[in-house]
N, C-alpha and C positions, 0 to 999 in steps of 0.2 A: 580730563575730569572724571571722577567717579559717577557712575548714574544711582546716586543715593537717594532716595526719598525717602524723608523722614514725618511720618504721619502719625496721629494718635488711633490706635487700634484696639478693638475690644478684644477681650481674651478669648472668649468665643470664635471672634473671626481668625483670630490668630491659630486657634486650634484647627481650624477648618483649612487653612491655609497649608497648614504643616501635614494634615494627613491628607490632601490631595497631593501634595509634594512626595509624601512616600508612597502612596498608591501609583505615581508615573513611573517612580523609581522601580517599584518591584515589576510593573508592568513590562518596563526596558529589561529587568533581570532576566523573567521568566520567557520575555521572547527569545533572548540569546541564547538562553538554555537549549528552547525548543529547536532551535538553528542547529545546535552542536548534536542534539539527540536524532535529528534527521538524517543523518548520514550514517547508513547500514554500514555494519562491520562485516566484512566477507567471512563466511564458514569455510573451512578446511573439509577433509574427505572424514574425517573422524567425525566432525559435527554432521555433517550431511547425513552420514550413515546413522546417527543418534536421531536426528530428525524423521526419516523417512522409513527405516527400519528394514531397507535394503542393504543387501552384502557391499562391500568394496567392489568386488568382481562384478556385481552386477552394474554398480553404478559408474565404473570404469566403461564398462559396456557402454551404456547409455550415452556418457560424453564422447566416446569413439563415434557412435553412430549419430552424434549432434540431436538426440531425442530429449535431452534435459537441458535446461540453461545452466551455460556455465560460461567462466572466463578464464581464460589463460595468460598466464604473464610469467617470463622467464621459466617457462619448463612446469610451472606450478598451476593447478587448478583452483578456482575460487568460485564460489556458489554464494548468493544473497537470498536470506530467508523467504524475502517477498515475491522474488521470481520463482523459488521452488514451490511455494504454498501456491500461486497462481498455476502452475504447472500441474499440479496435484488436483486442483479444482477442474481443470479442464477436461479432466478423464474422468469425469461424471458420469455415471451410466443411467441411462433413463429407465424409470418404473415402467412397470406396465401400463398404468393408465397414460404416464406422458407419451407411450408409443402409441397408444390405440387414440389420444388427443391428435397427435401428430397426424397420424392415418387418416382420420376423420376430417381434418383440416386439409389435407393433401387431396383425397378424393372430391370433397366439396369444391376445392378450388378447380379441380381438374372438370366437374361437372359444369360449372361455370363458364369456363372457356370451350368447351365442346358446345355450349349451349349457344353461344354469342357468335360460334363458328357456323352453326346451321342457319342461322338468320338470315 
């Protein structure tokens, strides 16, 4: 048997039902699209050179020393933009103020430790 329910319904109630159904369908479509977009496309050496501004020779050297994140498959090198961006961010140089703050923290913590040892 078919599960068919025939009941009188007002026009505005029908509009709300249709609107909710369309919203649910759009959410499913958006989430499916987001899942496919989350897969990162690997970059090749030319793409990496454009992204970083380094020469190919420099980049190959970094790969040889394993100092840059890379993947090797069937003799070819692949890179992922997110990994390269994180690698670049890890090379952040501290400002003079950050160095001063770090030194102050280190000296104050050493002072606390030596005071506790003397007691």
